[in-house]
ZAMARRO-554611 format. One record per residue (C-alpha): residue in three letters; x, z, y. Coordinates in steps of 0.02 Angstrom, whole numbers, padded with zeros to 5 digits, always signed. Layout:
REM ZAMARRO-554611
alaXZY;...
***
This chain:
REM ZAMARRO-554611
met-01950+06446+02065;thr-01831+06310+01997;thr-01859+06256+01826;pro-01700+06330+01704;leu-01587+06187+01651;ile-01584+06261+01474;glu-01709+06357+01367;pro-01687+06457+01187;val-01763+06378+01067;thr-01897+06507+00999;gly-01988+06492+00808;pro-01878+06410+00664;leu-01741+06290+00695;thr-01797+06163+00560;leu-01982+06174+00648;ala-01894+06132+00807;tyr-01783+06009+00743;phe-01937+05912+00651;ala-02042+05910+00846;his-01867+05825+00924;lys-01893+05708+00790;leu-02047+05653+00809;gly-02033+05611+00995;arg-02070+05791+01066;his-01961+05843+01203;arg-01899+05682+01244;asp-01826+05723+01424;arg-01746+05847+01317;ala-01580+05872+01207;leu-01590+06010+01065;val-01418+06071+01062;ala-01339+06185+00917;val-01212+06329+00987;thr-01074+06405+00846;ser-00927+06498+00916;ser-00802+06359+00793;gln-00849+06202+00890;ala-00755+06141+01033;pro-00933+06087+01148;ala-00833+05969+01288;his-00783+05869+01119;ser-00965+05869+01055;thr-00998+05662+01051;arg-01190+05689+00996;arg-01329+05711+01109;ser-01422+05812+01019;ala-01388+05927+00853;ser-01409+05879+00671;leu-01515+05972+00548;ala-01342+06041+00469;asp-01283+06091+00656;leu-01442+06204+00684;val-01415+06282+00504;gln-01257+06331+00539;ala-01298+06387+00727;glu-01273+06550+00800;glu-01388+06498+00931;ala-01500+06340+00990;tyr-01558+06278+01160;trp-01651+06150+01247;val-01572+06074+01387;arg-01653+05949+01509;leu-01589+05786+01534;thr-01686+05717+01687;lys-01629+05707+01844;gln-01670+05829+01970;gly-01666+05824+02159;glu-01603+05955+02283;ser-01613+05955+02477;phe-01542+06097+02571;thr-01447+06107+02749;leu-01252+06138+02759;pro-01182+06202+02935;val-01026+06093+02967;trp-00894+06130+03091;asp-00829+05970+03186;gly-00649+06044+03248;ala-00595+05891+03331;ala-00746+05885+03445;arg-00778+06068+03443;arg-00957+06032+03401;leu-01070+06096+03256;trp-01160+05997+03149;gln-01303+06026+03039;ala-01303+05900+02876;gln-01469+05886+02800;ile-01406+05842+02620;thr-01517+05766+02487;val-01416+05733+02301;ser-01454+05729+02134;trp-01371+05796+01995;trp-01399+05794+01792;ala-01335+05855+01610;asp-01208+05739+01561;asn-01130+05854+01431;pro-01278+05959+01357;his-01179+06044+01208;leu-01054+06104+01380;val-01205+06170+01473;ala-01280+06248+01334;ala-01122+06352+01271;arg-01090+06400+01433;his-01263+06469+01463;leu-01282+06366+01619;phe-01477+06416+01652;asp-01458+06373+01843;cys-01328+06241+01912;val-01381+06241+02064;pro-01271+06361+02166;leu-01125+06288+02090;val-01173+06111+02147;arg-01195+06159+02321;arg-01033+06224+02316;glu-00944+06073+02266;ile-01037+05975+02383;glu-00981+06108+02534;thr-00808+06078+02491;leu-00830+05892+02493;val-00924+05867+02645;his-00776+05999+02727;ala-00644+05903+02640;thr-00696+05722+02705;leu-00744+05788+02877;thr-00549+05839+02903;asn-00484+05662+02836;ala-00610+05578+02939;his-00513+05599+03104;thr-00671+05548+03224;ala-00799+05615+03320;asp-00930+05464+03319;arg-01087+05540+03240;glu-01120+05371+03139;thr-00954+05359+03081;leu-00967+05542+03015;glu-01131+05494+02940;glu-01058+05363+02826;lys-00908+05421+02762;leu-01000+05587+02719;thr-01120+05475+02638;ala-01022+05379+02539;ser-00948+05543+02463;leu-01105+05578+02406;arg-01156+05414+02340;thr-01028+05413+02202;pro-01069+05519+02062;val-00937+05666+02038;his-00924+05743+01860;leu-00883+05914+01859;gln-00814+05939+01697;asp-00797+06116+01679;ile-00993+06137+01674;gly-01032+05973+01602;ile-01153+05935+01763;thr-01140+05763+01876;tyr-01227+05745+02062;gly-01215+05594+02157;his-01329+05466+02233;gly-01338+05575+02399;thr-01380+05545+02590;leu-01337+05633+02722;leu-01394+05647+02890;leu-01301+05744+03033;ile-01407+05828+03180;glu-01305+05918+03320;asp-01338+06101+03339;ala-01444+06159+03486;val-01335+06311+03540;pro-01260+06286+03692;glu-01060+06262+03693;glu-01039+06412+03797;arg-01142+06505+03680;arg-01044+06453+03525;ala-00879+06495+03628;gln-00959+06694+03658;leu-01005+06697+03471;his-00819+06635+03427;asp-00746+06765+03537;ala-00855+06902+03474;gln-00805+06847+03307;trp-00629+06879+03343;glu-00648+07028+03433;val-00738+07121+03291;ala-00606+07085+03176;val-00471+07136+03301;thr-00563+07306+03333;glu-00607+07338+03129;gln-00406+07306+03129;asn-00364+07425+03268;his-00450+07567+03176;gln-00366+07526+02995;val-00201+07560+03102;gln-00272+07717+03193;his-00326+07790+03032;ala-00172+07764+02929;arg-00045+07840+03092;leu-00198+07988+03079;thr-00155+08021+02887;phe+00036+08000+02936;tyr+00046+08143+03054;arg-00075+08251+02981;asp+00026+08263+02820;leu+00179+08262+02922;val+00126+08420+03017;glu+00075+08494+02864;gln+00258+08492+02790;gly+00287+08610+02931;pro+00426+08614+03081;thr+00561+08573+02973;ala+00478+08409+02946;leu+00444+08375+03132;leu+00613+08424+03180;ala+00669+08287+03056;phe+00550+08154+03102;trp+00611+08207+03300;leu+00794+08177+03230;met+00768+08005+03161;his+00691+07938+03314;arg+00808+08034+03463;pro+00963+08051+03381;asp+01038+08097+03544;asp+00941+08239+03558;val+01039+08332+03400;pro+01071+08495+03549;arg+00890+08531+03559;ile+00857+08496+03401;ile+00985+08618+03336;glu+00919+08746+03468;ala+00744+08722+03414;val+00795+08761+03221;gln+00873+08916+03290;lys+00737+08992+03334;ile+00617+08953+03213;ala+00576+09109+03120;pro+00669+09130+02972;pro+00529+09127+02802;pro+00485+09300+02746;thr+00601+09396+02644;ala+00533+09422+02466;gly+00473+09594+02415;pro+00596+09719+02330;asp+00674+09694+02187;pro+00586+09769+02032;asp+00722+09861+01974;glu+00740+09953+02133;gln+00549+10029+02112;his+00593+10044+01911;leu+00749+10143+01934;pro+00686+10297+02010;ala+00528+10312+01911;leu+00651+10309+01754;tyr+00768+10454+01827;glu+00612+10552+01876;gly+00550+10553+01688;met+00732+10602+01623;thr+00758+10792+01548;gly+00881+10904+01663;phe+01022+10871+01539;glu+00999+10687+01557;arg+01010+10677+01724;gln+01172+10759+01724;gln+01237+10612+01614;val+01183+10505+01707;arg+01277+10590+01871;lys+01445+10609+01782;tyr+01432+10413+01712;thr+01387+10358+01902;ala+01544+10448+01964;leu+01625+10390+01825;gly+01588+10215+01883;leu+01641+10258+02063;ala+01793+10315+02002;arg+01842+10168+01897;ala+01792+10060+02036;gly+01913+10148+02174;gly+02063+10155+02078;glu+02174+10291+02061;pro+02132+10364+02245;gly+01961+10343+02189;arg+01969+10419+02039;ala+02082+10566+02125;leu+01937+10585+02260;ile+01801+10606+02129;glu+01912+10735+02032;glu+01944+10834+02186;leu+01727+10843+02225;gly+01718+10895+02049;leu+01620+10764+02004;leu+01720+10719+01841;asp+01708+10905+01769;gly+01657+10864+01586;val+01689+10681+01587;pro+01828+10624+01487;his+01975+10514+01542;gln+01952+10347+01584;lys+02054+10288+01426;asp+01938+10390+01312;ala+01765+10344+01409;pro+01674+10248+01337;
***
């Protein structure tokens, strides 16, 4: 397990300060962290007693150089060759205040990512397929210290050894084709799913939407589309008007006198709607007996 780069100070901060002054933890810096202090502008390697009194947090930050070795696959596109780069590099905290403020307990993944980016950039600009030349260029890029100003870490003093991958060229080509085939298959599945969703929604909207879609793609088929529209069954009509059911029920509940009045005023309404000929016909049928003249009617 990797030793943490920083460790919180346990116990009273004043005791940690005096222990540090007496020579304990010489390989570490005692750092006070406050929200008001800009860690990148700190000049002292270790905190003062006043800093610790006002600190919100305090950490021990390791100052010794740490070594890291790992293997990085490197693809040489010009030579179509895969290398296994065995890298050894040193790193250390050059700004303990920034490291503590970032709570950087483990910086190895960040250092590896930066080295990977540097190696690929150097390989891209190398313009050579010779292994020894590539090793010299890549080692030179790792030998010079690189300051990661955002996290307060420096790495460098590195070495690199290129080992050709044992995978045959034919097998690598097959793997490359398989990766593209998987990507194309996934894209085709996404396209099919989108089409299925579109047509399902279109069908749910009914025949009118389908005919509109037909017309959009086949504008010359207007006669056939009109014929298809005419064959579509009309939507079911609404139920009977509530008033049509309410009036007979109301008439059933009337007395004989009320029914007679309704018949008279119904006949009077028909006479008014038919004009003088209509009124003459209604009078001839005797339906206006007892009904006042139109001018006197309410």
